[in-house]
Structure formats: C-alpha cells, structure tokens
C-alpha positions as CSV (number, residue, x, y, z in Angstrom):
1,M,107.5,84.5,69.8
2,T,106.6,87.5,72.0
3,A,106.1,86.7,75.6
4,L,103.2,88.2,77.5
5,L,104.0,90.3,80.6
6,A,100.9,90.8,82.7
7,S,101.0,93.5,85.4
8,V,99.2,92.3,88.6
9,R,98.6,93.8,92.0
10,S,97.7,90.7,94.1
11,D,98.4,87.0,94.4
12,D,94.9,86.2,93.1
13,E,95.6,88.3,89.9
14,A,99.1,86.7,89.7
15,F,97.6,83.2,89.8
16,D,94.9,84.1,87.2
17,A,97.5,85.6,84.8
18,A,99.9,82.6,85.2
19,R,97.1,80.1,84.6
20,A,95.9,82.1,81.6
21,G,99.2,82.0,79.8
22,A,101.2,85.0,80.8
23,E,104.9,84.1,80.7
24,L,106.1,86.9,82.9
25,I,104.2,88.2,86.0
26,D,104.9,91.8,86.8
27,L,104.1,93.2,90.2
28,K,102.9,96.8,90.5
29,E,100.2,99.0,91.9
30,P,98.3,100.8,89.1
31,N,96.7,103.2,91.6
32,E,100.2,104.7,92.3
33,G,101.1,105.6,88.7
34,A,102.5,104.1,85.5
35,L,105.1,102.1,87.4
36,G,103.6,102.3,90.9
37,G,105.3,100.1,93.4
38,L,103.7,97.6,95.8
39,A,104.8,97.5,99.4
40,I,107.9,95.3,99.9
41,G,105.9,92.9,102.1
42,D,103.3,92.5,99.4
43,I,105.9,91.8,96.7
44,A,107.6,89.2,98.9
45,H,104.2,87.5,99.7
46,I,103.1,87.4,96.1
47,A,106.5,86.2,94.9
48,R,106.5,83.4,97.5
49,Q,103.0,82.3,96.7
50,L,103.7,82.3,93.0
51,R,107.0,80.4,93.3
52,A,105.3,77.7,95.2
53,R,102.8,77.1,92.4
54,Y,104.8,78.2,89.3
55,P,108.5,77.7,90.3
56,V,109.9,78.5,86.8
57,K,107.6,81.5,86.0
58,P,109.8,84.7,85.9
59,I,108.6,87.6,88.1
60,S,109.4,91.2,87.8
61,A,108.4,94.2,90.1
62,T,108.5,97.9,89.8
63,I,110.0,100.2,92.4
64,G,107.5,103.0,92.0
65,D,107.5,106.3,90.1
66,L,110.6,108.2,91.2
67,P,112.5,111.1,89.4
68,A,115.8,110.1,87.9
69,D,117.7,112.5,90.2
70,A,116.4,110.7,93.3
71,F,119.2,108.1,93.0
72,D,119.7,107.2,96.7
73,E,116.0,106.5,97.0
74,I,116.0,104.6,93.7
75,A,119.0,102.5,94.7
76,S,117.5,101.6,98.1
77,R,114.3,100.6,96.6
78,V,115.9,98.5,93.9
79,I,117.8,96.5,96.5
80,E,114.7,96.0,98.6
81,V,112.6,94.8,95.7
82,S,115.4,92.5,94.5
83,D,115.7,91.0,97.9
84,A,111.9,90.4,98.0
85,G,112.5,87.5,95.7
86,V,111.8,88.7,92.1
87,D,113.9,88.0,89.0
88,Y,113.8,91.5,87.5
89,V,113.5,94.9,89.0
90,K,111.9,97.5,86.7
91,V,113.0,101.2,87.0
92,G,111.4,103.9,84.9
93,V,113.7,106.5,83.4
94,A,112.5,109.5,81.4
95,R,114.8,111.6,79.2
96,G,116.3,114.6,80.9
97,P,119.5,116.0,82.5
98,S,119.7,113.2,85.1
99,A,118.8,110.3,82.9
100,R,122.3,109.2,81.8
101,R,123.8,109.3,85.3
102,C,120.8,107.4,86.6
103,I,121.2,104.7,84.0
104,E,124.9,104.4,84.7
105,Q,124.3,104.0,88.4
106,L,121.6,101.4,87.9
107,A,124.0,99.3,85.9
108,N,126.3,99.1,88.9
109,L,123.7,97.9,91.4
110,P,123.8,94.3,92.6
111,A,120.4,93.5,91.2
112,A,118.9,92.4,87.8
113,V,117.6,95.8,86.8
114,V,115.5,96.3,83.7
115,P,115.5,100.0,82.8
116,V,112.1,101.1,81.5
117,L,112.8,104.0,79.1
118,L,109.8,106.3,79.2
119,C,109.1,107.6,75.7
120,D,106.5,110.3,76.4
121,G,107.2,113.1,74.0
122,G,110.0,111.1,72.4
123,M,113.2,109.5,73.7
124,D,116.8,110.6,73.5
125,D,118.5,108.4,70.8
126,E,121.9,108.7,72.6
127,L,120.3,107.6,75.9
128,V,119.0,104.4,74.2
129,T,122.4,103.7,72.7
130,H,124.2,104.3,76.0
131,T,121.7,102.1,77.9
132,A,122.1,99.3,75.4
133,A,125.9,99.4,76.0
134,L,125.8,99.0,79.7
135,G,125.0,95.3,79.9
136,F,121.5,95.2,81.4
137,I,119.7,91.9,81.2
138,G,116.8,93.6,79.5
139,V,115.5,97.0,78.4
140,M,111.8,98.1,78.0
141,F,110.2,101.0,76.2
142,D,107.1,102.3,77.8
143,T,105.1,105.5,78.6
144,A,104.5,107.2,81.9
145,G,101.3,109.1,81.0
146,K,98.0,107.2,80.9
147,D,96.1,109.7,78.9
148,G,94.8,107.5,76.1
149,S,98.0,107.7,74.0
150,T,100.1,104.6,73.3
151,L,103.8,104.0,72.9
152,F,103.3,104.2,69.2
153,D,102.0,107.8,69.5
154,H,105.4,108.8,70.9
155,A,107.8,106.6,68.9
156,D,107.1,105.3,65.4
157,V,107.6,101.7,64.4
158,D,110.8,102.3,62.5
159,T,112.4,104.1,65.4
160,L,111.3,101.5,67.9
161,A,112.6,98.7,65.5
162,R,116.0,100.4,65.4
163,W,116.2,100.7,69.2
164,L,115.1,97.1,69.7
165,R,117.8,95.9,67.2
166,L,120.4,98.0,68.9
167,T,119.5,96.7,72.3
168,R,119.1,93.1,71.3
169,A,122.5,93.2,69.5
170,R,124.1,93.8,72.9
171,G,122.6,90.6,74.3
172,A,119.6,92.1,76.2
173,M,116.0,91.1,76.1
174,V,113.8,93.9,74.7
175,G,110.3,94.7,75.6
176,I,107.5,97.3,74.9
177,A,104.5,98.5,76.8
178,G,102.5,101.7,77.1
179,A,98.7,101.4,76.8
180,L,98.9,98.8,74.1
181,G,95.7,97.3,72.9
182,W,94.1,95.4,70.0
183,A,94.6,98.4,67.7
184,Q,98.3,98.0,68.1
185,L,98.5,94.2,67.6
186,E,99.9,94.4,64.1
187,Q,102.6,96.9,65.1
188,I,103.5,94.6,68.0
189,R,103.8,91.7,65.6
190,T,105.9,93.7,63.2
191,L,108.4,94.6,66.0
192,A,108.3,91.1,67.5
193,P,109.8,92.2,70.8
194,D,110.8,89.5,73.3
195,I,108.2,90.9,75.8
196,A,105.0,92.9,75.4
197,G,103.6,94.3,78.6
198,F,100.0,95.0,79.4
199,R,97.7,96.1,82.2
200,T,94.7,98.1,80.8
201,A,94.1,95.6,78.0
202,L,93.9,92.8,80.5
203,C,91.3,94.4,82.8
204,A,87.6,94.4,82.6
205,D,87.1,98.2,83.1
206,G,90.3,100.1,83.0
207,R,93.8,99.6,84.5
208,R,92.6,100.1,88.0
209,S,89.9,97.4,87.8
210,R,90.5,93.7,88.3
211,L,92.6,91.7,85.8
212,D,90.4,89.4,83.6
213,P,92.0,86.0,82.9
214,Q,90.0,85.6,79.7
215,R,91.6,88.7,78.3
216,V,95.0,87.4,79.4
217,A,94.4,84.2,77.5
218,Q,93.3,86.1,74.4
219,W,96.4,88.2,74.4
220,A,98.7,85.2,75.1
221,S,97.2,83.4,72.0
222,A,97.5,86.5,69.8
223,L,101.1,87.1,70.8
224,H,102.1,83.5,70.4
225,E,101.2,83.4,66.7
226,P,104.3,83.4,64.5
227,S,105.3,86.9,63.4
228,V,106.2,87.5,59.8
229,G,108.7,90.2,58.5
230,S,110.0,91.3,61.9
231,R,111.9,94.6,61.7
232,T,113.9,94.0,64.8
233,G,116.3,91.5,63.3
234,G,117.7,88.3,64.8
235,S,115.9,85.8,66.9
236,A,114.1,86.7,70.1
237,I,116.0,85.8,73.3
238,P,114.1,83.1,75.2
239,L,112.7,84.8,78.3
240,Q,113.1,81.7,80.5
241,D,116.7,81.4,79.6
242,G,117.3,84.8,81.1
243,A,115.4,83.9,84.2
244,D,117.3,80.6,84.6
245,A,120.6,82.4,84.2
246,L,119.6,84.9,86.9
247,R,118.7,82.1,89.3
248,R,122.0,80.3,88.6
249,H,123.8,83.5,89.3
C-alpha cells in the first residue's frame, strides 16, 4: 500500500488531512516555494496540537528552499526543524556541483533527514546511487518547478522504478511527489512507492488555496487500493514502523 503524504500549512489543515486518511502530515508553506518552510514556532505549534489528537501519526516538515551550497544554513535549519518535534526533516537537493557534498553532510546530522531529490530536467544517476548508500531513513523524488509539469515529465516510470528499487534495497522508505494528479494515478500505482506526496491535488483551487478534506479522502482511497505488477520490487516498508523506530531512538 502507498501511504498518502498531505502537505499542510496550519493546524486546521493538519487535522482535516489526518481525519480524512492521510498517513503522513507534512508541514510546509506553499507560498514560499516548492519546499517552502514554515516558521519554527508554527511547526512546533502544529506538531504539538497534532500529537495531542493523533499521537502515532508521523509528521514531516520542510526546511525551505535553499541552495545545496548553503550548507551551514541548511544544517542549522535541519536541527531547528527536528527539535520542533517532527519525525522527519525534508531537505530538497537538486543536481549540481554541490549536491554530493550536501547529501554527505546531511547524512551526518543528528536528525532524521529525508533528502528530496529534485528531478527538474533529470536527475544524476550517480547522485541517486550515492544517496541510497548513505543510510537515510527515507528518500523522496520530487520537482522544484511548479509550472504544470509533473515528476513523470522529468523522469520516466522505468527510471523511477530503478531508483526506487535501488533505494529500497538499502532499507530506506521511498517516496514520490511533484504536481501529481489523477492523470498520474496509474503510474503511481505501477511504481507503488511507500509514500506519494500531494499538495495541489488536495486543494480546491491550486496549491496556495485551502486543503480540501474530501479530496484527501479520495486520494487516500485511491492509493490504498492494492497495486498489481509493481516495478519497484519487494514489499513496501511500513511507514509507521519507521516512525516508531525514530521515536524509540
């Protein structure tokens, strides 16, 4: 089963998403970019409120859109977001001269970092292989541009399937996102990632509008249908097992 990650910007949206069936609540500010970050105080407030009502619901948060060579700022933000009470800290990394060093340094931070490999214009195969080998709890494949193209416009299903198999073979959860919608449902089912992430498809009028719980419920139902003929190989890693392991740690 593929778990639904719903990106939310407030405690009201977080509660709506959780009630409607989202397994993972992702905190970000869509007005600030693809992986726009909320203020640390807002992350802590939403996480605290959500924990009180849904104590076993995993929570992730983004650090904001930062270039891969701004590592001191990235590291500081990762620690702040982690200390705000979330399970996973998402960091976007695009291919480029600083990407490998950024990934290596993220792997050494005292936080549960999930690198989000931004595939706009393609992704460096070697970077995916290197990232998979570094022991992250999870890796996601996404896009930075919100120009109407989707993840599948930048990486074909066979390539994504290979990357997901490679990453999952190293024991990490694997996820996809990037302007995914109903037109991509069969491709998502074919890949059967552990996590599929959404914002725009869950909103009434574009990613900056309010999250619609009815759309969350529709996507949760669609993703939870058994997939047939998955190309990623192996069984999906249970999302909650990863969250429980983090909390025990």
